[in-house]
LODO-168091 format. One record per atom (N, C-alpha, C, CB): x, y, z; atom name; chain. Coordinates in nm, 4 decimals, decimal comma. Glycine has a CB too. Layout:
<rs>
((X Y Z) CA A) ...
</rs>
This chain:
<rs>
((7,3180 6,2314 -5,6039) N A) ((7,3814 6,1654 -5,5041) CA A) ((7,4762 6,0589 -5,5584) C A) ((7,2834 6,1104 -5,4153) CB A) ((7,5820 6,0550 -5,5012) N A) ((7,7400 6,0906 -5,4868) CA A) ((7,7536 5,8957 -5,5157) C A) ((7,8121 6,1885 -5,2807) CB A) ((7,8503 5,8652 -5,6196) N A) ((7,8346 5,6926 -5,5926) CA A) ((7,9511 5,6784 -5,5644) C A) ((7,7888 5,5812 -5,7110) CB A) ((8,0145 5,5289 -5,4925) N A) ((8,1107 5,4983 -5,4456) CA A) ((8,2548 5,4686 -5,5928) C A) ((8,0530 5,3751 -5,3484) CB A) ((8,2273 5,3955 -5,5807) N A) ((8,3226 5,3627 -5,7741) CA A) ((8,3360 5,2745 -5,7821) C A) ((8,4673 5,4025 -5,8333) CB A) ((8,3264 5,1725 -5,6716) N A) ((8,2416 5,0125 -5,6200) CA A) ((8,1569 4,9743 -5,7172) C A) ((8,1372 5,0157 -5,4779) CB A) ((8,0603 5,1123 -5,7180) N A) ((7,9466 5,1260 -5,7656) CA A) ((7,9142 5,1370 -5,8865) C A) ((7,9060 5,1990 -5,7225) CB A) ((7,9517 5,2791 -5,9190) N A) ((7,9676 5,3228 -6,0316) CA A) ((8,0848 5,1788 -6,1636) C A) ((8,0412 5,4901 -5,9810) CB A) ((8,1673 5,1335 -6,0924) N A) ((8,2466 5,0166 -6,2130) CA A) ((8,0868 4,9715 -6,1432) C A) ((8,4574 4,8946 -6,1895) CB A) ((8,0300 4,8295 -6,1070) N A) ((7,9133 4,7983 -6,1754) CA A) ((7,7555 4,8263 -6,2596) C A) ((7,9058 4,7598 -6,1211) CB A) ((7,7435 4,9348 -6,2359) N A) ((7,6695 4,9483 -6,2994) CA A) ((7,7576 4,9830 -6,4713) C A) ((7,5805 5,0440 -6,2206) CB A) ((7,8789 5,0133 -6,4137) N A) ((7,9171 5,0430 -6,5467) CA A) ((7,9107 4,9099 -6,6626) C A) ((8,0656 5,1009 -6,5309) CB A) ((7,9075 4,7432 -6,5528) N A) ((7,9552 4,6116 -6,6302) CA A) ((7,7916 4,6086 -6,6414) C A) ((8,0635 4,4617 -6,5418) CB A) ((7,7191 4,5881 -6,6513) N A) ((7,5945 4,6519 -6,7174) CA A) ((7,5628 4,6666 -6,7456) C A) ((7,5457 4,6885 -6,7409) CB A) ((7,5682 4,7875 -6,7554) N A) ((7,5574 4,8959 -6,9344) CA A) ((7,7492 4,8659 -7,0219) C A) ((7,5342 5,1791 -6,8695) CB A) ((7,8155 4,7835 -6,9539) N A) ((7,8737 4,7379 -7,0971) CA A) ((7,8405 4,6316 -7,1235) C A) ((8,0063 4,7329 -7,1193) CB A) ((7,7802 4,5271 -7,0189) N A) ((7,6860 4,4007 -7,0973) CA A) ((7,6049 4,3273 -7,1494) C A) ((7,6715 4,3602 -7,0942) CB A) ((7,4861 4,4415 -7,1469) N A) ((7,3773 4,5293 -7,1933) CA A) ((7,4214 4,5645 -7,3824) C A) ((7,3789 4,6919 -7,0724) CB A) ((7,5235 4,6939 -7,3405) N A) ((7,5438 4,6931 -7,5175) CA A) ((7,6370 4,5795 -7,5391) C A) ((7,6220 4,8477 -7,5933) CB A) ((7,7478 4,4989 -7,5178) N A) ((7,7706 4,3229 -7,6143) CA A) ((7,6437 4,3520 -7,6288) C A) ((7,8209 4,1339 -7,5348) CB A) ((7,5349 4,3294 -7,5680) N A) ((7,4531 4,1985 -7,6290) CA A) ((7,3283 4,2924 -7,7355) C A) ((7,3595 4,0797 -7,4661) CB A) ((7,3740 4,4661 -7,7061) N A) ((7,2702 4,4905 -7,8881) CA A) ((7,3327 4,4415 -7,9727) C A) ((7,2414 4,6481 -7,9666) CB A) ((7,4746 4,4841 -7,9973) N A) ((7,6104 4,4876 -8,0751) CA A) ((7,6002 4,3513 -8,1217) C A) ((7,7558 4,5218 -7,9865) CB A) ((7,5658 4,2116 -8,0219) N A) ((7,4977 4,0313 -8,1182) CA A) ((7,3750 4,0862 -8,1530) C A) ((7,4580 3,8441 -8,0033) CB A) ((7,3435 4,1462 -8,1400) N A) ((7,2329 4,0889 -8,1701) CA A) ((7,2189 4,1978 -8,3649) C A) ((7,0935 4,1205 -8,0071) CB A) ((7,2384 4,3088 -8,3183) N A) ((7,2997 4,4172 -8,4738) CA A) ((7,3446 4,3334 -8,5403) C A) ((7,4282 4,5410 -8,4678) CB A) ((7,4644 4,1869 -8,5086) N A) ((7,4936 4,1363 -8,6452) CA A) ((7,4662 4,0687 -8,6384) C A) ((7,5808 4,1234 -8,7069) CB A) ((7,3280 3,9158 -8,5826) N A) ((7,2446 3,8660 -8,6318) CA A) ((7,1122 3,8743 -8,6784) C A) ((7,2529 3,8179 -8,5921) CB A) ((7,0952 4,0552 -8,6675) N A) ((7,0180 3,9802 -8,7481) CA A) ((7,1329 4,0862 -8,9572) C A) ((6,7708 4,0282 -8,6834) CB A) ((7,2016 4,1309 -8,8901) N A) ((7,2037 4,0599 -9,0574) CA A) ((7,3325 3,9741 -9,1085) C A) ((7,1977 4,1910 -9,1771) CB A) ((7,3321 3,8946 -9,0166) N A) ((7,3117 3,7510 -9,0658) CA A) ((7,2353 3,6903 -9,0910) C A) ((7,3377 3,6834 -9,0235) CB A) ((7,0465 3,7988 -9,0328) N A) ((7,0063 3,6807 -9,0312) CA A) ((6,9328 3,5522 -8,9050) C A) ((7,1088 3,6544 -9,0780) CB A) ((7,0652 3,5893 -8,8861) N A) ((6,9789 3,4997 -8,7482) CA A) ((6,9365 3,6079 -8,6437) C A) ((7,0944 3,3720 -8,6498) CB A) ((6,7159 3,5223 -8,6891) N A) ((6,6865 3,5829 -8,6123) CA A) ((6,6223 3,6074 -8,5093) C A) ((6,6791 3,6152 -8,6427) CB A) ((6,6004 3,4353 -8,4114) N A) ((6,6215 3,4034 -8,3268) CA A) ((6,6828 3,4225 -8,2180) C A) ((6,6300 3,3582 -8,3513) CB A) ((6,8120 3,4710 -8,2245) N A) ((7,0013 3,5045 -8,1275) CA A) ((6,9391 3,6474 -8,0981) C A) ((7,2174 3,5138 -8,2579) CB A) ((6,9388 3,7711 -8,2515) N A) ((6,8479 3,7919 -8,2042) CA A) ((6,8158 3,8812 -8,1286) C A) ((6,8292 3,7243 -8,1747) CB A) ((6,6991 3,8406 -8,1297) N A) ((6,5909 3,8216 -8,0627) CA A) ((6,6188 3,7697 -7,8975) C A) ((6,5125 3,7237 -8,1498) CB A) ((6,6692 3,6999 -7,8789) N A) ((6,7206 3,7268 -7,7383) CA A) ((6,7944 3,7607 -7,6948) C A) ((6,7308 3,6764 -7,6805) CB A) ((6,8899 3,8626 -7,7541) N A) ((7,0192 3,8700 -7,7296) CA A) ((6,9129 4,0214 -7,6915) C A) ((7,1701 3,8361 -7,8548) CB A) ((6,8183 4,1381 -7,7842) N A) ((6,7553 4,2679 -7,7551) CA A) ((6,7192 4,2104 -7,6013) C A) ((6,6130 4,3224 -7,8701) CB A) ((6,6565 4,0748 -7,5804) N A) ((6,6090 4,1052 -7,4219) CA A) ((6,6910 4,0819 -7,3431) C A) ((6,5022 4,0376 -7,3664) CB A) ((6,8298 4,0130 -7,3788) N A) ((6,9414 4,0558 -7,2865) CA A) ((6,9484 4,2329 -7,2156) C A) ((7,0785 4,0267 -7,3857) CB A) ((6,9515 4,2703 -7,3984) N A) ((7,0514 4,3781 -7,3639) CA A) ((6,9107 4,4389 -7,2898) C A) ((7,1499 4,4778 -7,5083) CB A) ((6,7987 4,4767 -7,2828) N A) ((6,7166 4,5678 -7,2226) CA A) ((6,7010 4,5656 -7,0021) C A) ((6,5605 4,5208 -7,3170) CB A) ((6,7085 4,3892 -7,0526) N A) ((6,7164 4,3568 -6,8632) CA A) ((6,7916 4,3903 -6,8610) C A) ((6,7176 4,2372 -6,7725) CB A) ((6,9651 4,3858 -6,8826) N A) ((7,0951 4,4615 -6,8532) CA A) ((7,0859 4,6035 -6,8638) C A) ((7,2029 4,4213 -6,9423) CB A) ((6,9874 4,6309 -6,9317) N A) ((7,0240 4,8146 -6,9217) CA A) ((6,9174 4,8239 -6,7769) C A) ((6,9478 4,9508 -7,1104) CB A) ((6,7661 4,7926 -6,7638) N A) ((6,7205 4,8308 -6,6831) CA A) ((6,7519 4,8059 -6,5161) C A) ((6,6287 4,8068 -6,7271) CB A) ((6,8249 4,6936 -6,5655) N A) ((6,9031 4,6645 -6,4368) CA A) ((7,0578 4,7402 -6,3115) C A) ((6,9419 4,5480 -6,4923) CB A) ((7,0850 4,7752 -6,4624) N A) ((7,1672 4,9173 -6,4513) CA A) ((7,0975 4,9882 -6,3480) C A) ((7,1706 5,0136 -6,5924) CB A) ((6,9899 5,0904 -6,3402) N A) ((6,9206 5,1378 -6,3138) CA A) ((6,9143 5,1425 -6,1888) C A) ((6,8508 5,1128 -6,3662) CB A) ((6,8655 4,9606 -6,1538) N A) ((6,8179 5,0007 -6,0468) CA A) ((6,9268 5,0150 -5,9149) C A) ((6,7100 4,9114 -6,0279) CB A) ((7,0397 4,8952 -5,9897) N A) ((7,2340 4,9396 -5,8970) CA A) ((7,1967 5,0819 -5,9036) C A) ((7,4431 4,9005 -6,0114) CB A) ((7,1763 5,1985 -5,9665) N A) ((7,2339 5,2574 -6,0052) CA A) ((7,1564 5,3162 -5,8624) C A) ((7,2462 5,2895 -6,1507) CB A) ((6,9656 5,3410 -5,7960) N A) ((6,8506 5,4154 -5,7651) CA A) ((6,9398 5,2789 -5,6253) C A) ((6,6520 5,4216 -5,8760) CB A) ((7,0091 5,1864 -5,6179) N A) ((7,0085 5,1173 -5,4084) CA A) ((6,9244 4,9676 -5,4306) C A) ((6,8621 5,2618 -5,2440) CB A) ((6,8487 4,9938 -5,5531) N A) ((6,7859 4,9097 -5,5513) CA A) ((6,7574 4,7446 -5,5366) C A) ((6,7712 4,9462 -5,6045) CB A) ((6,7753 4,6016 -5,5137) N A) ((6,7288 4,5446 -5,5207) CA A) ((6,6421 4,4282 -5,5891) C A) ((6,7312 4,5902 -5,4904) CB A) ((6,6970 4,3807 -5,6834) N A) ((6,5993 4,3222 -5,7716) CA A) ((6,6030 4,1126 -5,7208) C A) ((6,6668 4,3753 -5,9698) CB A) ((6,5359 4,1062 -5,8143) N A) ((6,5260 3,8882 -5,7850) CA A) ((6,5824 3,8690 -5,9657) C A) ((6,2570 3,7755 -5,7434) CB A) ((6,6359 3,7257 -5,9123) N A) ((6,6986 3,7263 -6,0609) CA A) ((6,6168 3,6295 -6,0919) C A) ((6,8625 3,6969 -6,0935) CB A) ((6,5911 3,7459 -6,2107) N A) ((6,4072 3,6921 -6,3414) CA A) ((6,4588 3,7522 -6,4758) C A) ((6,1870 3,8123 -6,2948) CB A) ((6,4313 3,8019 -6,5912) N A) ((6,4489 3,7582 -6,6746) CA A) ((6,3017 3,8357 -6,7203) C A) ((6,4892 3,6152 -6,6678) CB A) ((6,1823 3,8793 -6,5986) N A) ((6,0742 3,9316 -6,6350) CA A) ((6,0428 4,0558 -6,6795) C A) ((6,0171 3,9156 -6,5631) CB A) ((6,0957 4,1470 -6,8008) N A) ((6,1021 4,2914 -6,8514) CA A) ((5,9618 4,3649 -6,7678) C A) ((6,0897 4,2955 -7,0462) CB A) ((5,8644 4,2829 -6,7574) N A) ((5,6873 4,3359 -6,7106) CA A) ((5,7982 4,4368 -6,5395) C A) ((5,5013 4,1047 -6,6380) CB A) ((5,8763 4,3113 -6,4932) N A) ((5,8913 4,3289 -6,3207) CA A) ((6,0337 4,4367 -6,2470) C A) ((5,9236 4,1440 -6,2574) CB A) ((6,0608 4,3808 -6,3476) N A) ((6,1498 4,5495 -6,3763) CA A) ((6,1527 4,6057 -6,3875) C A) ((6,2005 4,6095 -6,4128) CB A) ((6,1521 4,6362 -6,5432) N A) ((6,0743 4,7923 -6,6180) CA A) ((6,0137 4,8464 -6,4877) C A) ((5,9207 4,7664 -6,7615) CB A) ((5,8916 4,8233 -6,4127) N A) ((5,7763 4,8228 -6,3143) CA A) ((5,9177 4,8815 -6,2317) C A) ((5,6682 4,6541 -6,2640) CB A) ((5,9829 4,8376 -6,1427) N A) ((6,0551 4,8664 -6,0699) CA A) ((6,1437 5,0160 -6,1021) C A) ((6,1170 4,7509 -6,0591) CB A) ((6,0754 4,9791 -6,2214) N A) ((6,2697 5,1058 -6,2183) CA A) ((6,1140 5,2265 -6,2685) C A) ((6,5035 5,0585 -6,4413) CB A) ((6,0066 5,1936 -6,3228) N A) ((5,9228 5,3140 -6,2934) CA A) ((5,8748 5,3430 -6,2210) C A) ((5,8554 5,3396 -6,3354) CB A) ((5,9000 5,2968 -6,1159) N A) ((5,7929 5,2740 -5,9672) CA A) ((5,8626 5,4497 -5,9130) C A) ((5,8539 5,0718 -5,8117) CB A) ((6,0734 5,4229 -5,9581) N A) ((6,1676 5,4491 -5,8955) CA A) ((6,1419 5,6263 -5,9935) C A) ((6,3146 5,3237 -5,9081) CB A) ((6,0651 5,6172 -6,1393) N A) ((6,1456 5,7396 -6,2260) CA A) ((6,0100 5,6917 -6,2718) C A) ((6,3215 5,7451 -6,3248) CB A) ((5,8353 5,7947 -6,2898) N A) ((5,7599 5,7189 -6,3698) CA A) ((5,7899 5,7897 -6,5398) C A) ((5,5929 5,7262 -6,3056) CB A) ((5,9210 5,8504 -6,5574) N A) ((5,9040 5,9031 -6,6677) CA A) ((5,9328 5,7863 -6,7842) C A) ((5,9897 6,0262 -6,6701) CB A) ((5,9979 5,6597 -6,6672) N A) ((6,0858 5,5770 -6,7262) CA A) ((5,9208 5,4513 -6,7721) C A) ((6,2459 5,5177 -6,5909) CB A) ((5,8545 5,4890 -6,7380) N A) ((5,6641 5,3862 -6,7101) CA A) ((5,6343 5,3775 -6,9207) C A) ((5,4445 5,5711 -6,5721) CB A) ((5,7143 5,4234 -7,0515) N A) ((5,7265 5,3285 -7,1316) CA A) ((5,7825 5,3657 -7,1499) C A) ((5,6756 5,2793 -7,2008) CB A) ((5,8901 5,3557 -7,1732) N A) ((6,0353 5,2637 -7,2335) CA A) ((5,9623 5,1159 -7,1656) C A) ((6,2456 5,3232 -7,1403) CB A) ((5,9764 5,1625 -7,0229) N A) ((5,9532 5,0475 -6,9161) CA A) ((5,8623 4,9040 -6,9788) C A) ((5,8578 5,1249 -6,7801) CB A) ((5,7216 4,9756 -7,0268) N A) ((5,6713 4,9014 -7,0929) CA A) ((5,6686 4,8176 -7,2509) C A) ((5,6080 4,9498 -7,0685) CB A) ((5,7249 4,9141 -7,3017) N A) ((5,8033 4,8059 -7,4180) CA A) ((5,8354 4,7142 -7,4081) C A) ((5,8989 4,8205 -7,4677) CB A) ((5,9829 4,7800 -7,3570) N A) ((6,0708 4,6513 -7,3066) CA A) ((5,9775 4,5878 -7,2484) C A) ((6,1962 4,6697 -7,2070) CB A) ((5,8476 4,5353 -7,1578) N A) ((5,8500 4,4591 -7,1398) CA A) ((5,7670 4,3247 -7,2200) C A) ((5,8466 4,4961 -7,0475) CB A) ((5,7422 4,3859 -7,3925) N A) ((5,6780 4,3051 -7,4803) CA A) ((5,8229 4,1878 -7,5306) C A) ((5,5996 4,4156 -7,6151) CB A) ((5,9239 4,3163 -7,3947) N A) ((6,0462 4,2098 -7,5132) CA A) ((6,0992 4,0420 -7,4043) C A) ((6,2704 4,3542 -7,5527) CB A) ((6,0358 3,9982 -7,2932) N A) ((5,9587 3,9340 -7,1861) CA A) ((6,0353 3,7695 -7,2674) C A) ((5,7404 3,9752 -7,1839) CB A) ((5,9323 3,7172 -7,3540) N A) ((5,9104 3,6025 -7,4118) CA A) ((5,9979 3,5702 -7,4745) C A) ((5,8196 3,5923 -7,4733) CB A) ((6,1243 3,6803 -7,5343) N A) ((6,2592 3,6100 -7,5897) CA A) ((6,3333 3,6011 -7,5765) C A) ((6,3040 3,6092 -7,6518) CB A) ((6,3495 3,6207 -7,4149) N A) ((6,4177 3,5161 -7,3806) CA A) ((6,4211 3,3583 -7,3053) C A) ((6,4691 3,5713 -7,3412) CB A) ((6,2780 3,3578 -7,4295) N A) ((6,3052 3,1468 -7,3722) CA A) ((6,2571 3,1163 -7,5405) C A) ((6,1294 3,0328 -7,1846) CB A) ((6,1492 3,1865 -7,6006) N A) ((6,0696 3,1673 -7,7497) CA A) ((6,1192 3,0692 -7,8297) C A) ((6,0740 3,2896 -7,8422) CB A) ((6,1929 3,0965 -7,8485) N A) ((6,2676 3,1028 -7,9815) CA A) ((6,3888 3,0544 -7,9506) C A) ((6,2810 3,2399 -8,0484) CB A) ((6,4295 2,9840 -7,7927) N A) ((6,5320 2,9878 -7,7637) CA A) ((6,5736 2,8274 -7,8279) C A) ((6,5421 3,0313 -7,6158) CB A) ((6,4781 2,7181 -7,7962) N A) ((6,4387 2,5445 -7,8305) CA A) ((6,3311 2,4924 -7,9649) C A) ((6,3490 2,4833 -7,6805) CB A) ((6,4010 2,4294 -7,9403) N A) ((6,3017 2,3210 -8,0291) CA A) ((6,1701 2,3876 -8,0390) C A) ((6,2758 2,1610 -7,9526) CB A) ((6,0258 2,4123 -8,1544) N A) ((5,8993 2,3873 -8,0970) CA A) ((5,9028 2,5416 -8,0115) C A) ((5,8896 2,2254 -7,9973) CB A) ((5,9606 2,6032 -8,1021) N A) ((5,8612 2,7534 -8,0442) CA A) ((5,6899 2,7756 -8,1809) C A) ((6,0245 2,9638 -8,0745) CB A) ((5,6881 2,8421 -8,1263) N A) ((5,4944 2,8734 -8,1801) CA A) ((5,5489 2,9144 -8,3132) C A) ((5,3663 3,0363 -8,0824) CB A) ((5,5961 2,9509 -8,3893) N A) ((5,5970 2,9949 -8,5043) CA A) ((5,7004 3,0883 -8,5126) C A) ((5,4810 3,0386 -8,5391) CB A) ((5,7345 3,1421 -8,6669) N A) ((5,8892 3,2450 -8,7302) CA A) ((5,8968 3,3710 -8,6611) C A) ((5,8850 3,3005 -8,9124) CB A) ((6,0367 3,4375 -8,5852) N A) ((6,0325 3,5779 -8,6142) CA A) ((6,0839 3,5903 -8,7212) C A) ((6,0878 3,6623 -8,5305) CB A) ((6,0337 3,7068 -8,7447) N A) ((6,0241 3,8189 -8,8628) CA A) ((6,1525 3,8145 -8,8505) C A) ((5,9442 3,9725 -8,8528) CB A) ((6,1498 3,9307 -8,9896) N A) ((6,2822 4,0415 -9,0099) CA A) ((6,2360 4,1192 -8,9322) C A) ((6,3230 4,1169 -9,1532) CB A) ((6,0826 4,1441 -8,9515) N A) ((6,0549 4,3632 -8,9025) CA A) ((6,0645 4,2863 -8,7267) C A) ((5,7876 4,4982 -8,9699) CB A) ((5,9378 4,1634 -8,7393) N A) ((5,9672 4,2151 -8,5789) CA A) ((6,1035 4,1819 -8,4808) C A) ((5,8497 4,1517 -8,4941) CB A) ((6,1610 4,0627 -8,4975) N A) ((6,3510 4,1310 -8,4799) CA A) ((6,3545 4,3052 -8,4718) C A) ((6,4716 4,0842 -8,6655) CB A) ((6,3642 4,3294 -8,6391) N A) ((6,4065 4,5190 -8,5984) CA A) ((6,3271 4,6069 -8,5246) C A) ((6,4128 4,6162 -8,7245) CB A) ((6,2199 4,5578 -8,4494) N A) ((6,1126 4,6124 -8,4016) CA A) ((6,2026 4,5478 -8,2057) C A) ((5,9226 4,5309 -8,4922) CB A) ((6,2155 4,4588 -8,2439) N A) ((6,2607 4,4506 -8,0893) CA A) ((6,4029 4,5334 -8,0714) C A) ((6,2850 4,2777 -8,0399) CB A) ((6,4937 4,5414 -8,1672) N A) ((6,6112 4,5186 -8,1868) CA A) ((6,6474 4,7762 -8,1079) C A) ((6,6395 4,4247 -8,4217) CB A) ((6,4591 4,7458 -8,1884) N A) ((6,4371 4,9163 -8,1620) CA A) ((6,4597 4,9632 -8,0194) C A) ((6,2778 4,9660 -8,1957) CB A) ((6,3659 4,8928 -7,9195) N A) ((6,2985 4,8591 -7,7769) CA A) ((6,4019 4,8425 -7,7518) C A) ((6,1954 4,7533 -7,7362) CB A) ((6,5142 4,8003 -7,7171) N A) ((6,6067 4,7014 -7,6907) CA A) ((6,7148 4,8216 -7,6958) C A) ((6,6163 4,5607 -7,8001) CB A) ((6,6958 4,8878 -7,8253) N A) ((6,7960 5,0485 -7,8506) CA A) ((6,7544 5,1213 -7,7440) C A) ((6,7649 5,1566 -8,0041) CB A) ((6,5969 5,1340 -7,7245) N A) ((6,5699 5,2704 -7,6450) CA A) ((6,5668 5,2429 -7,5330) C A) ((6,4545 5,3464 -7,6670) CB A) ((6,5429 5,1991 -7,4713) N A) ((6,5669 5,1149 -7,3120) CA A) ((6,7245 5,1766 -7,2257) C A) ((6,5950 4,8996 -7,3543) CB A) ((6,8444 5,1650 -7,3521) N A) ((6,9713 5,1221 -7,3363) CA A) ((7,0474 5,2664 -7,3037) C A) ((7,0238 5,0370 -7,4707) CB A) ((6,9857 5,3535 -7,4385) N A) ((6,9754 5,4365 -7,4176) CA A) ((6,8998 5,5969 -7,3287) C A) ((6,9869 5,4007 -7,4807) CB A) ((6,7809 5,5268 -7,3122) N A) ((6,7409 5,5855 -7,2184) CA A) ((6,8295 5,6407 -7,0108) C A) ((6,6293 5,4922 -7,2342) CB A) ((6,8202 5,4857 -7,0372) N A) ((6,8838 5,4611 -6,9027) CA A) ((7,0135 5,5318 -6,9276) C A) ((6,9018 5,2980 -6,8576) CB A) ((7,0395 5,5084 -6,9956) N A) ((7,2329 5,5685 -7,0204) CA A) ((7,2430 5,7085 -6,9477) C A) ((7,2916 5,6105 -7,2281) CB A) ((7,1273 5,7769 -7,0229) N A) ((7,0957 5,9592 -6,9444) CA A) ((7,0414 5,9755 -6,8646) C A) ((7,0298 6,0641 -6,9977) CB A) ((7,0404 5,8386 -6,7062) N A) ((6,9345 5,8144 -6,6755) CA A) ((7,1136 5,8040 -6,5027) C A) ((6,8001 5,6677 -6,7831) CB A) ((7,1537 5,7409 -6,5912) N A) ((7,2983 5,7023 -6,4418) CA A) ((7,4014 5,8352 -6,4160) C A) ((7,4461 5,5404 -6,5060) CB A) ((7,4647 5,8016 -6,3814) N A) ((7,5713 5,9208 -6,3358) CA A) ((7,6906 5,8944 -6,4813) C A) ((7,6615 5,8806 -6,1320) CB A) ((7,7160 5,9843 -6,4821) N A) ((7,7687 6,0420 -6,5580) CA A) ((7,9322 5,9496 -6,6058) C A) ((7,7672 6,1822 -6,4919) CB A) ((7,9198 5,9527 -6,4686) N A) ((8,1261 5,8194 -6,4170) CA A) ((8,0432 5,6342 -6,4689) C A) ((8,1920 5,8063 -6,0727) CB A) ((7,9454 5,6256 -6,4588) N A) ((7,9677 5,5358 -6,5301) CA A) ((7,9039 5,4259 -6,6393) C A) ((8,0035 5,5035 -6,4637) CB A) ((7,8791 5,5696 -6,7018) N A) ((7,8747 5,5020 -6,8638) CA A) ((7,9728 5,4526 -6,9393) C A) ((7,8362 5,5849 -6,9549) CB A) ((7,9641 5,3296 -7,0633) N A) ((8,0512 5,2728 -7,0407) CA A) ((8,1053 5,3527 -7,1676) C A) ((8,0400 5,1258 -7,0177) CB A) 
</rs>
């Protein structure tokens, strides 16, 4: 499938934003800011998966639900199912620790696992988009 320059640029923009979120999560973890790190992990995975959908010409609704987004990706490429299922566990980080009254504390091990899942999603998507779309 040959993609035009505008579409390649859109995919690249999604992936750049995902990479920024990964880097932000890394810095936040290093600074002990675990809740913001988890949020950015969710965002990185979401943007990477949406980049894949854009690359495949699939529309998606505005949502932070990684189960929904990942399922759409896995339908297009079944080999993405395990990655999508791991990424889906990050969904709650879009909101869970963003406001006062969180039901629990986020530990450093959980934040590190979130980062690993987000990084895996990003790397797997980078492998599946056209070379000209990779940032």
